[in-house]
N, C-alpha and C positions, 0 to 999 in steps of 0.2 A: 457291776455285771454287764457284759456286752449282750444287750437284748437282741441285736440283729443276729449275732452268731447263735444265740440260744434258739431263736425261731428257725434259723436255717438248719440247725441240727434236727429239730422236730420235723421239718419238711423232708429232710434226707431220710429219716427213719420211716416216714409215711410212704416213701416210694416203694416200699416192699409190696404194696398192693398191686397185684398183677393186672387188675382191671383198669388201672389208671390209663388215661388216654396218652399221657406223655411217656409211659414205660418203654414202648418200642423205639420211640424217637430218641430217648435218652441212651438206650443201648446202642443205637446206631452212632450217636455222637461220641460215646466212649470208644466204640470200635474204630471210628475214624481217627481219633487222636492216637489210639494205640498203634494202628497201622502206619500212621504218619511218623510216629516216633521210631518204629521199626525200620521204615525206609530211610529215615534220616541217619540213624545209627549205622546202618549197613553202608550207606553212601559215604559217610565220613570214614568208617573203618576200612573199607575196601579201597576207596579213592586214595586216602593218605597212605594206606598200606602198600598199594601198588607203587606210588611215587617213592616211598622210602626204600622199598625192596629193589627197585630198578636203580636208584641212586647208589645203594650199597654195592650192587653187582658191578656197576660201571666203575665205582671207586676202587673196588678190589683189583681191577685190571690196570687202571690209569691214575689212581689217586684223585684228590680233589683239584689240585693245581700242579701243572707240570712246568718245570724250569729246564730249558734246553738251549742249545746254541742258536744264534740268530742266522738263519739261512732260508733259502727258498724251497727247502725240501718239504713237500706236502705229504710224503709217504710216512708210514709208521717206522721205517727203518732208521736207525741212528747212523748218520754219516760222519758228521763232524764231532769229535769228542770234546768234552769239557773236563776240567780238572776237578777232583773232589776237594781240592784245597780252596774252599770258599769260606767266607766269614760266617755264613748262615748254616754251615754243615759241621757237625751233625745236629746242632741245635740252633734254631732261629730265635735268637734272643731279642732282636730288634722289633719283632712283630708278635703281638700277643695272640693267643687263641690257636696256636699251631700244636697239634698233638704229636706228629711224627714226620720225619723226613727219611727217605730211602733212595739209594742210588740204583739205577737200572740201565739197561741197554737193550736194543732190539736189532735183530738181523734176520733177513729173509732166507728161507731155506725150502728144500723139498724132501719129504720123507718118502722113501721108496721101499716097497716090498716086492716079492716075486711076482705078484699079480696086479698091484695097484701102486699109485703114488698120490701124494697130497701136498699141496703148497701150504706152508705155515710160516708164522713169524716166531722165532725163538726169542723169548724174553729172558734176559740174563738178570739174575738177582743175587744179592750178597747176604752176608750175615746180619745186615741191618734191616732185612726185609721183614715186613709185618705179615705173618701168615694167618692172621685172625680170620679173614673171610674165607680163605681156601680150606681152613679146617672145617668149616661148615659145608663147603662144596665137595669135600673128599668123599667118594663113594666106595673106593677100594684101594688097598695098599696103604702107603704112608707118604708123607711129604719128603722131598729130596733134602739131603743134608748138605748145606752149602757153607757150613761153619768150620769144617775141617779141611783136610787137603782136597785138592781138585779131584772130582770123580765124574762119572758119566750118568749120574742119576737125573731123571727128568720127571716132571709132572705133566701128564697128557690128558686132554679132555676125553670124556666118554664118547663124544661125537666122533672125534678123530680116530680113537681106538677102534670103534665099531666099523668105521669105513675101511680101515686098514687091516682089520682082523688081528689086532695086537692085544696082548694081555699083560698082567703084572709079571715082570721078569723077562719079557721079550726084549730083543734088541730092535731099536728104531734106527735104521741106517739113514742118516741125514746128510744131504748134500748142500753145501754153501757156495754160492757163486762168488768168485773173486771180483771185488769192485774195480771197474775200469780195466779189466784184464780178460783175455780170451783163453787163459790157461784152463787146465782141467779143474773142475769144482773141488773144493775141499770137502773131505768126508769125516763125519764123526759117527761112531756107533754108540748111540745113547741107550741106556737101559731104563725101561718104564718101571718106576718104583711106586707111582701113585696115579690114580685116575680120578678126575674131578668132573663134576657136572653142575654148572652154575645156573642152567636153565636159560641162559642168555646166548642163543645160538650164534649170534653175530660175533661174539667173542670166543665162544667155545670152539668154533671151527677155525679160529685164527691162531690162538696162542699155545705155545709149548713152553713150559717154565724150566729153566736150567740154571746152572751156575754162571754168574756174570763173567767169570774168568775165561770161559770158553769164547765169549764174544770178544773179549780183550785180546786173546791170542789170535783169533781168526782175523781181526782187524789190525793186528800188530800195534795195539795200543800199549801204553805204559800201564803198570798196575794201578796208578792213581787216576787214570782216565776212564770216563764213563759216558753214557749216552745222554742221560738226563736225570733230574731229581724229581721224585714224586712226593708231594706234600699233602698231608692229611690235616684237616681242621677239626677243632672241637665242635664247632657249630656250622653246619652246612648252610644255614640261613644267611651267613655273612660271607658267602663265597665271593661275590663281586667286590665287596669292600676289602677283604683280605687279599684278593688277587691283585688289586691295585696297589695295596701297601707293599706286597712282596715285589711287584714290578719296580716300584720306586726304590726299594732297598737293595736290589741286585745290580750287578754290573751292567754296563751299557751293551756288552756283547752277548748278554743272556736274554732270552725271550721267555715271557711268562704267559701261560694260557690256562684258563680254567676249564673244567670238564664240560661246562655249558657251552663254551666257545668251540670246543672240539666236536661236540655232539649236539649241535644247535637244534636240529630237526627233532631229535628224541625228546629233548626238554620242552620244546614247543608243544609236542604231542602231550606230554605230561601236564602242561599248564592247562590243557582243555578240561582236565578232571576238576579243577577248581571251579570252572564255570558250570560244569555238570552238577557238582555238589550244591552250588548256590541255587541253581534252577530247581533241583529236586526239593531242597529245603523250602524255597518260596512256595512251590505248588502244594506241598504237604501241609504247611502252616495255613495256607489259604483255604484248603479243603477242610481242615480241622476247624478253622475259625468259622466257616460258613455253617458247618454242622452244629457247632456250639451256639451260634446265633439262632438257628432254627429251634434247638432244644430250649434255649432261654425264653424265646417268644412263646412257645407252647406252655412252658412252666408258668409264665406270667398270665397267659390267657386262662389257664386251668385254675389259677388262684385269684381270679378277679374279685370275687366276693371277699376273700381274706384281705386283699389290698384295700378294698373299700372300708372294711372294718378298722384296719390299722390307721387309715387316714382319718376316720371319724374319731378315733381315740387320740388323735393329735400327732400321729407319726408323720414325719417330714418325707418328702419325695426321696431325698438322698438316703434317709434311713431305710426306707423300704427297698430302694434299689440295692443297698448293701446286702439285704437279706438274700436276694436272688443272685447277686454276684458271689456271695459266699457259697451258695448252692452250686453255682456254675464252677467255682474254683475246686470244689470237692469232686465234681465229675471230671474235670481236667486232670486232677491229681490221680484219680482212679485210672484214667486212660494212660497217663504217664507210667503208672505202676505196671500195668499189663504190657505196655509197649516196651519198657525196659526189660521186663522179665523175658519176653519172647525174643526181643532183638539181641540182647546180650547173650542169651542162651544159644541162639543161632550162630552168633559170632564166635563164641567160645568153642562150639562144636566144629566150626570151620578151622579155627586156629589150631586145635589139637588133633583133629581127625581128618583134616584135608578132604572134606566131602565134595567140594566143587573144583574140578580140574579146569585148567585153562590151556589154550594152545600157545606154547612158548614162541612159535614163529610170529604170532600176532602181538602177544602181551609180554613177552620176554620172561615169563614165569610159568611154572608148571601147575600151580594152583592159586586160587584167589587169596592173596595175602591179607592179613587182618592186623590193623594197628589199633590198639586200645589205649586210650589216654583219658584220665579223669577230666581234663580240660574241656574237650569237646562233648563228652557225655553230660557234664554239668551244664555246658552251654546250650545243648539241645533241650534239656529239660527246663532250665530257667527261661530260655528264649521262647519256647512253646507256651509256657505258663503266662509269661508277661504279655506276649503279643496277642494271645487268645483273650486274655482279660481286657486288654486295651480295646480289642475289636468289639467286646461285649458292652462297653460303656455306652455306645450310641444306641443299640436296640433297647437297652434298659431304660432309655428316656421315655419309652411308651408308657411307663408307670405314671409319669407326670400328666398324661392325657386321660387317665382313668378318673372318672367322677365318683366320689363316695356315694352319692344319692343313687346313681344308676347301677353302680356295682353291687349295692347292698339289697337290690330287689330280689326277693326269693320267689321261686315258682310255687 
């Protein structure tokens, strides 16, 4: 029988006495741990959720890795075409971890109505295009059909549609400037079949999605000529590694750029969330640990006579310390229970009911995203328990300083 655990259970049961000096201090310690766990869970869920959501939205428009021609063109417009007849297309067999490859092309244009005009970039896509993300962004209408014969269907952002006063079924008169020519612009009367809203205004105000064959005809390209390839990975965490592998496996006249290289400032901003999460976790564990140290010291001082009796009966210092450490572990677990209950409850409410909105111009999302994973939830709980218990080892040494003779003196 574990005598230390038995005594600890009796002490825990005795704490029901509301007149106990340690009762309010213990409640504060439990509350501190619970609040700390809530803050850590929220920090992880929202920080990682925001990073993941922004990565998804950027990937929806640009892919994880872009392979294009080697030129000095810093704009988003496709100037020099490349052939679709590549060893790595439509399947990149030489590099593992690639989920999908799609061919695209970009061309600058101006949409004009009777009262307004808007500069945009038309993104041409083909039947190999992955519509997974835009199915989530779609708010009205349907996705354009690019798998059949050439048509004028386009997918327009809600931002652009609102600025131009266009709705589903309306014609978007679009003018394309001839590259290197002063002739009249080329005109296309696109039909808005779908309206999307990614919440990423930087992209929403820029892109109009159409059939890639329009870009090929406007640029006088061959049917097998495109602007670039967009590559999607199975694991975003291996972006730099796979980007280098793809660069080495492609022809010398092709350039490879990862999405981090294209949007360096945004990803630098996202990396700050890792520091913020680490800072919040450190502060919360420190506060919880200090409160538990205070509670443990009060418990020890309140049970000084019991400690003296146990020592007189032959109990070792470590054995008596274990009694109070078991007691402290119970209080920590109680705080973890309430912290998880409240924290996960708030996160689930935000995930499914979108209670907390965000400004998309600042955060690129319309509501605080929530990312739930057992890995960090388990890590928060185990980390809090282990670190708090480790911090309690030092103050429990006060038990070794208690003399049985002095402690057993009764008033």
